[in-house]
C-alpha positions as CSV (number, residue, x, y, z in Angstrom):
1,M,92.5,60.1,-11.1
2,A,89.6,60.5,-13.5
3,R,86.1,60.4,-12.1
4,R,84.0,57.5,-13.0
5,N,80.5,58.0,-14.5
6,T,78.1,57.3,-11.6
7,W,75.2,56.8,-14.0
8,G,76.5,53.5,-15.3
9,Y,78.2,52.3,-18.6
10,R,77.4,54.2,-21.7
11,A,75.5,52.4,-24.6
12,H,77.6,50.8,-27.3
13,R,77.0,52.4,-30.6
14,G,78.4,49.7,-32.9
15,R,76.7,48.2,-36.0
16,R,72.9,47.3,-35.6
17,R,72.4,43.9,-37.2
18,G,68.8,43.4,-36.0
19,S,67.4,46.2,-38.2
20,L,68.0,44.1,-41.4
21,V,66.2,41.0,-40.0
22,L,63.3,43.2,-39.0
23,K,63.0,44.6,-42.5
24,I,63.0,41.1,-44.0
25,I,60.1,40.0,-41.7
26,I,58.1,43.0,-42.5
27,V,58.5,42.4,-46.2
28,L,57.4,38.7,-45.8
29,L,54.3,39.7,-43.9
30,L,53.3,42.2,-46.6
31,V,53.8,39.5,-49.2
32,L,51.6,37.1,-47.3
33,L,48.9,39.7,-46.7
34,V,48.7,40.6,-50.4
35,A,48.6,36.9,-51.3
36,G,45.8,36.3,-48.9
37,I,43.8,39.1,-50.3
38,L,44.2,37.9,-53.8
39,L,43.3,34.3,-52.7
40,I,40.1,35.5,-51.1
41,V,39.1,37.6,-54.1
42,F,39.9,34.8,-56.6
43,L,38.6,31.8,-54.6
44,G,35.9,33.4,-52.6
45,R,33.1,32.0,-54.8
46,Y,34.5,28.5,-54.2
47,V,34.7,28.7,-50.5
48,E,31.9,27.1,-48.4
49,Y,31.5,27.7,-44.7
50,T,30.0,24.6,-42.9
51,D,29.5,23.6,-39.4
52,S,32.6,21.4,-39.6
53,G,34.8,24.1,-40.9
54,V,35.8,25.9,-44.2
55,R,35.5,23.9,-47.4
56,V,36.9,24.8,-50.8
57,N,35.1,23.4,-53.8
58,L,37.5,23.7,-56.7
59,P,35.7,22.8,-59.9
60,W,38.7,21.3,-61.6
61,L,39.1,18.9,-58.7
62,Q,35.5,17.6,-58.7
63,E,34.8,14.2,-60.2
64,G,32.1,13.7,-62.8
65,E,30.6,15.9,-65.4
66,A,29.2,19.3,-64.7
67,G,25.6,19.1,-63.4
68,E,26.1,15.5,-62.4
69,P,24.4,14.8,-59.0
70,V,26.7,14.1,-56.1
71,A,25.9,10.8,-54.3
72,T,25.1,11.4,-50.6
73,D,23.7,9.2,-47.8
74,P,19.9,8.9,-48.0
75,V,17.9,11.0,-45.6
76,V,15.9,8.9,-43.3
77,I,12.7,10.4,-41.9
78,I,11.4,8.8,-38.7
79,T,7.7,9.0,-38.1
80,D,5.4,7.4,-35.6
81,D,3.7,4.4,-37.1
82,P,0.6,3.4,-35.2
83,S,0.7,0.0,-36.7
84,Q,4.0,-0.6,-34.9
85,S,2.6,0.3,-31.5
86,P,1.6,-2.4,-29.0
87,A,-1.8,-3.6,-29.8
88,R,-4.6,-3.0,-27.3
89,G,-6.6,-6.0,-26.5
90,Q,-6.0,-9.7,-27.0
91,T,-6.0,-11.8,-30.1
92,A,-6.2,-15.3,-28.6
93,P,-6.9,-18.0,-31.1
94,S,-10.4,-19.0,-30.0
95,L,-13.4,-17.8,-28.1
96,E,-14.9,-21.3,-27.6
97,P,-16.6,-21.7,-24.2
98,I,-14.5,-23.0,-21.4
99,G,-15.4,-24.9,-18.3
100,A,-12.6,-23.9,-15.9
101,V,-12.1,-26.1,-12.9
102,E,-10.0,-24.8,-10.1
103,V,-7.3,-27.3,-8.9
104,S,-4.7,-27.1,-6.2
105,V,-0.9,-27.2,-6.6
106,Q,-0.9,-30.5,-4.8
107,Q,-3.2,-32.0,-7.4
108,L,-0.8,-30.7,-10.1
109,T,2.3,-32.3,-8.5
110,E,0.4,-35.5,-7.7
111,G,-0.7,-35.8,-11.3
112,T,-4.5,-35.9,-10.5
113,A,-5.4,-32.4,-11.8
114,A,-6.5,-33.5,-15.3
115,Q,-8.7,-36.2,-13.8
116,A,-10.3,-33.6,-11.4
117,V,-11.1,-31.4,-14.4
118,A,-12.7,-34.2,-16.3
119,E,-14.8,-35.4,-13.4
120,A,-16.1,-31.8,-13.0
121,G,-17.1,-31.8,-16.7
122,G,-14.6,-29.1,-17.6
123,N,-12.1,-28.6,-20.4
124,A,-9.9,-26.0,-18.7
125,L,-7.7,-25.9,-15.6
126,V,-7.2,-22.9,-13.3
127,V,-4.6,-22.9,-10.6
128,E,-3.5,-20.1,-8.2
129,M,0.2,-19.4,-9.0
130,K,0.5,-16.3,-6.8
131,D,-1.6,-15.9,-3.8
132,L,-2.5,-12.7,-1.8
133,T,0.3,-13.3,0.6
134,G,2.7,-12.9,-2.3
135,R,3.8,-16.6,-2.3
136,L,4.6,-18.1,-5.6
137,A,3.9,-21.7,-6.7
138,W,7.1,-21.9,-8.8
139,V,10.7,-20.8,-8.5
140,S,10.8,-17.4,-10.2
141,Q,14.0,-16.0,-11.6
142,T,13.0,-12.4,-11.0
143,E,15.3,-10.4,-8.6
144,Q,12.3,-9.2,-6.7
145,A,10.9,-12.7,-6.0
146,V,14.4,-13.8,-4.8
147,A,14.7,-10.7,-2.6
148,L,11.2,-11.2,-1.1
149,G,11.8,-14.8,-0.4
150,V,8.5,-15.9,-1.9
151,N,9.6,-18.6,-4.3
152,A,8.4,-22.2,-4.0
153,Q,10.6,-24.9,-2.5
154,D,11.0,-26.7,-5.8
155,G,10.0,-26.7,-9.5
156,G,7.4,-29.4,-9.2
157,V,4.4,-27.3,-10.1
158,A,6.2,-25.7,-13.1
159,Q,7.2,-29.1,-14.4
160,A,3.6,-30.4,-14.0
161,V,2.2,-27.4,-15.9
162,S,4.7,-27.8,-18.7
163,A,3.9,-31.4,-19.1
164,L,0.1,-30.6,-19.4
165,A,0.9,-27.9,-21.9
166,R,2.8,-30.4,-24.0
167,E,0.0,-32.9,-23.9
168,G,-2.4,-30.1,-25.1
169,E,-5.6,-31.7,-23.8
170,L,-6.5,-28.9,-21.3
171,Y,-6.7,-25.1,-21.5
172,L,-4.4,-23.8,-18.8
173,V,-5.2,-20.7,-16.7
174,A,-2.8,-19.2,-14.1
175,R,-4.5,-17.1,-11.4
176,I,-2.4,-14.4,-9.7
177,S,-3.1,-11.8,-7.1
178,C,-1.7,-8.5,-8.3
179,F,-1.7,-5.5,-6.0
180,R,-3.1,-7.4,-3.0
181,D,0.3,-8.6,-1.9
182,Q,1.4,-9.0,1.7
183,A,5.1,-9.7,0.8
184,L,5.5,-6.5,-1.2
185,A,3.6,-4.4,1.4
186,S,5.8,-5.7,4.2
187,A,8.9,-4.9,2.2
188,G,7.7,-1.4,1.6
189,V,7.7,-1.9,-2.2
190,G,5.0,0.2,-3.8
191,G,3.1,0.7,-0.6
192,P,1.4,-0.1,1.6
193,L,-1.6,2.1,1.1
194,M,-2.4,4.4,4.0
195,T,-5.4,5.9,5.7
196,R,-6.1,9.6,6.0
197,G,-5.1,9.2,9.7
198,G,-1.6,8.1,8.7
199,N,-2.1,4.4,9.5
200,V,-1.5,1.3,7.3
201,W,-4.8,0.4,5.5
202,Y,-6.2,-3.1,5.7
203,D,-9.1,-4.5,3.6
204,A,-12.1,-6.4,5.0
205,S,-10.1,-9.6,5.2
206,G,-7.2,-8.0,7.0
207,Y,-4.8,-7.8,4.0
208,R,-2.6,-4.9,2.8
209,W,-2.4,-3.6,-0.8
210,V,0.4,-2.0,-2.8
211,S,-0.1,0.6,-5.5
212,P,-0.5,0.3,-9.3
213,V,1.4,3.6,-9.4
214,S,4.6,1.8,-8.6
215,Q,6.7,1.1,-11.6
216,Q,8.7,-1.4,-9.6
217,V,5.5,-3.4,-8.7
218,R,4.3,-3.2,-12.4
219,D,7.7,-4.5,-13.6
220,Y,7.6,-7.3,-11.1
221,L,4.1,-8.5,-12.0
222,T,5.0,-8.3,-15.7
223,G,8.1,-10.4,-15.2
224,L,6.1,-13.0,-13.3
225,C,3.5,-13.2,-16.1
226,A,6.2,-13.6,-18.7
227,E,7.5,-16.6,-16.8
228,L,4.0,-18.1,-16.6
229,T,3.7,-17.7,-20.3
230,E,7.0,-19.6,-20.9
231,M,5.7,-22.3,-18.5
232,G,2.9,-23.1,-21.0
233,F,-0.2,-21.3,-19.6
234,D,-2.8,-20.3,-22.2
235,E,-4.3,-17.6,-20.1
236,I,-3.3,-15.4,-17.1
237,L,-6.2,-14.4,-14.8
238,L,-5.5,-11.2,-12.9
239,E,-7.1,-10.8,-9.5
240,S,-7.0,-7.5,-7.6
241,A,-5.7,-5.8,-10.7
242,G,-6.3,-2.3,-9.6
243,F,-6.9,-0.3,-6.4
244,P,-8.9,-2.0,-3.5
245,D,-12.7,-2.0,-3.6
246,R,-13.5,-4.0,-0.5
247,G,-13.4,-2.9,3.1
248,E,-13.5,0.7,4.4
249,T,-12.1,2.3,1.2
250,Y,-13.5,5.7,2.2
251,V,-10.7,6.2,4.7
252,L,-7.9,5.7,2.2
253,A,-5.7,8.7,1.9
254,T,-5.1,10.5,-1.4
255,S,-1.3,10.4,-2.0
256,E,1.3,9.6,-4.6
257,N,0.4,5.9,-4.1
258,R,-3.3,6.6,-4.5
259,P,-3.9,9.6,-6.7
260,E,-7.3,11.2,-7.2
261,E,-7.4,9.8,-10.8
262,L,-7.2,6.1,-10.4
263,T,-7.6,4.9,-13.9
264,A,-4.3,6.1,-15.4
265,P,-2.0,3.9,-13.3
266,V,-4.2,0.9,-13.9
267,T,-4.1,1.7,-17.6
268,Q,-0.3,1.8,-17.5
269,F,-0.2,-1.6,-15.9
270,L,-2.5,-3.3,-18.3
271,S,-0.8,-1.6,-21.3
272,Q,2.6,-2.7,-20.1
273,L,1.5,-6.3,-19.5
274,S,-0.4,-6.5,-22.7
275,G,2.5,-5.3,-24.7
276,A,4.9,-7.7,-23.0
277,L,2.7,-10.7,-23.8
278,E,1.5,-9.5,-27.2
279,D,3.4,-12.0,-29.3
280,T,3.3,-14.9,-26.9
281,G,-0.2,-16.2,-27.7
282,T,-1.1,-16.1,-24.0
283,A,-4.3,-14.1,-23.1
284,V,-4.7,-11.7,-20.3
285,S,-8.0,-11.8,-18.4
286,V,-9.4,-10.2,-15.3
287,V,-11.6,-11.4,-12.5
288,T,-13.7,-8.4,-11.3
289,S,-17.0,-7.3,-9.9
290,Q,-20.4,-6.7,-11.4
291,Q,-20.0,-3.0,-10.6
292,T,-16.8,-2.7,-12.6
293,V,-18.4,-4.3,-15.6
294,L,-21.4,-2.0,-15.4
295,G,-19.2,1.0,-14.9
296,T,-20.6,2.0,-11.5
297,D,-17.4,1.2,-9.5
298,T,-15.2,4.2,-8.7
299,H,-12.6,2.5,-6.4
300,T,-10.5,0.2,-8.5
301,G,-9.5,2.3,-11.4
302,L,-10.8,-0.4,-13.7
303,T,-13.4,0.6,-16.2
304,P,-15.5,-1.2,-18.9
305,E,-13.3,0.7,-21.5
306,L,-10.1,-0.8,-20.0
307,L,-11.7,-4.3,-20.0
308,A,-12.7,-3.8,-23.6
309,G,-9.3,-2.5,-24.6
310,Y,-6.9,-4.9,-22.8
311,V,-8.7,-7.9,-21.6
312,Y,-9.5,-11.2,-23.4
313,R,-12.0,-12.6,-20.9
314,V,-13.9,-11.1,-18.0
315,W,-14.5,-13.4,-15.1
316,V,-17.4,-12.2,-13.0
317,S,-20.2,-13.4,-10.8
318,L,-23.4,-13.2,-12.8
319,P,-27.0,-12.8,-11.5
320,E,-29.7,-15.3,-12.2
321,Q,-30.9,-13.4,-15.3
322,G,-27.6,-14.2,-17.0
323,V,-25.1,-12.4,-19.1
324,G,-27.2,-9.9,-21.0
325,D,-26.7,-6.6,-19.2
326,Y,-23.0,-7.3,-18.6
327,A,-22.4,-8.2,-22.2
328,A,-24.2,-5.1,-23.4
329,A,-22.2,-2.8,-21.1
330,L,-18.9,-4.3,-22.4
331,E,-20.0,-4.1,-26.0
332,Q,-21.0,-0.5,-25.5
333,A,-17.4,0.1,-24.2
334,G,-16.0,-1.4,-27.4
335,M,-15.5,-5.2,-26.6
336,E,-16.4,-7.4,-29.6
337,Q,-18.3,-10.6,-28.9
338,A,-18.6,-9.6,-25.3
339,G,-21.1,-12.4,-24.5
340,Q,-18.5,-15.0,-25.4
341,R,-15.8,-13.3,-23.4
342,I,-17.6,-13.5,-20.0
343,V,-16.8,-16.4,-17.6
344,S,-19.4,-17.0,-14.9
345,L,-17.9,-17.5,-11.5
346,G,-19.2,-20.1,-9.2
347,G,-20.4,-23.0,-11.4
348,A,-21.7,-24.2,-14.7
349,R,-24.3,-22.5,-16.9
350,E,-26.3,-23.9,-19.7
351,E,-24.5,-21.6,-22.2
352,G,-21.2,-19.8,-22.2
353,S,-18.1,-20.1,-20.2
354,W,-18.0,-21.0,-16.5
355,T,-15.6,-21.8,-13.7
356,T,-15.8,-23.4,-10.3
357,L,-13.6,-20.5,-9.0
358,A,-15.6,-18.7,-6.3
359,D,-16.2,-14.9,-6.3
360,P,-13.1,-13.5,-4.5
361,A,-15.3,-10.6,-3.2
362,G,-17.8,-13.0,-1.7
């Protein structure tokens, strides 16, 4: 018996058909390579490499005569235009003197507010629409007011104000407490301000303050003022519009809520509010202290320059000698017609604007 090959089957040496196919593939690749080289040499000057890929500009495929410009989208260059920036300051229609008589929300709802103003010899009405506890005299639609639970029970005050605005006989001023706000402080929104010992800080009357640094607080106040504008008020009077300046302010801690530089956050607030109300025709005013007007106060962050730049009227308690020194300080800071923009707190004067509103610092 023949011995089998233990190394396996021997290879078949029949006809090799794969060699012909391989030769054909090689020839085709050579043809494509030569064609590619010729294409690059011939069309190279018409090839343009762009960010979006390779573009071939064949002259015989281009529309139009040689040298004819190709229409493209115009190039728009965006630049900052100062004329489009929010205007600093107020452009209210008139600087005629006002006699602003403070009335209560009850007088408004009972319909006796206008009579009270007339009996006091005034031509303007001022009413507290947001007090230092944070309570509102109207039903605000802002989410923050709803969350804090500070809305009025009904819309009676808002309806009374709108009715007076339609009649147009009185100049209407809404007074609001800004950063002296118990409701915000209790909710931990934007504060409260703290002492260096780590305790909650209270002012001389036992109230807490929140910080102008807080964007949430600034947005809330701006939203409230926008609603007051829609209600029909001609002027919004800001009280406690900066950091506290009454009580033991020397124990206040320096922190994110009360930085060393106090003016910047107050500037941001006034700028935001002024810009939001710029086209409404409603003026923004501030009730402040003599020291702030004269530039000697270092606690609030308010300065004569800020008053000149963003405020329509300055409501302040004046000394017996009158408005002179205060008007001069504001004019030096850049406020035009400063003497006509000062409202004397506490009662009538022979000349200029006055209000029965008492000095809040008194």
